[in-house]
C-alpha positions, 0 to 999 in steps of 0.5 A: 522217135525223132523224125525230122533232121533237126530232131535227129540232130538234137537227139545225137547232141543230147547223147553226147552232152549226157556222157560229158555231164555224167563224167563231170558229175562222177568227177565231182562226186569223187572229189567230195568222197575224198573229203568225206573219207578224210573227215572220217579218217580224222586227219584235219590237215588232209581233210582241209587239203581235200576240201581246198581241192574239191571246191573249184571242181564243185564250182566248175560243175555249177558253171557247166550246168551240172549242179545247181549253184545253191546245191554246190554252196550248201555242200561246200558249207556243210563240208567246211563246217565239218572240217572246221569242227574236226580241226577244232577238236 
């Protein structure tokens, strides 16, 4: 348990940041799930639009430190290739 005033303050700050980061991570997952559902639905136009909306949200997670840069890039790349394959067929 935190003993010094500074460590007590850091514990309070960590709790607040954890809540913010959880919300941010949840929001990112929601946008990614919408892309996945659009791909599963088979509608290329809807999937492309969902991907276009999800991309800045995912990259915002990178700048906020919630998601690693390479992880976000990998997710975007894989989703983009699946959307492209959907529109090609």
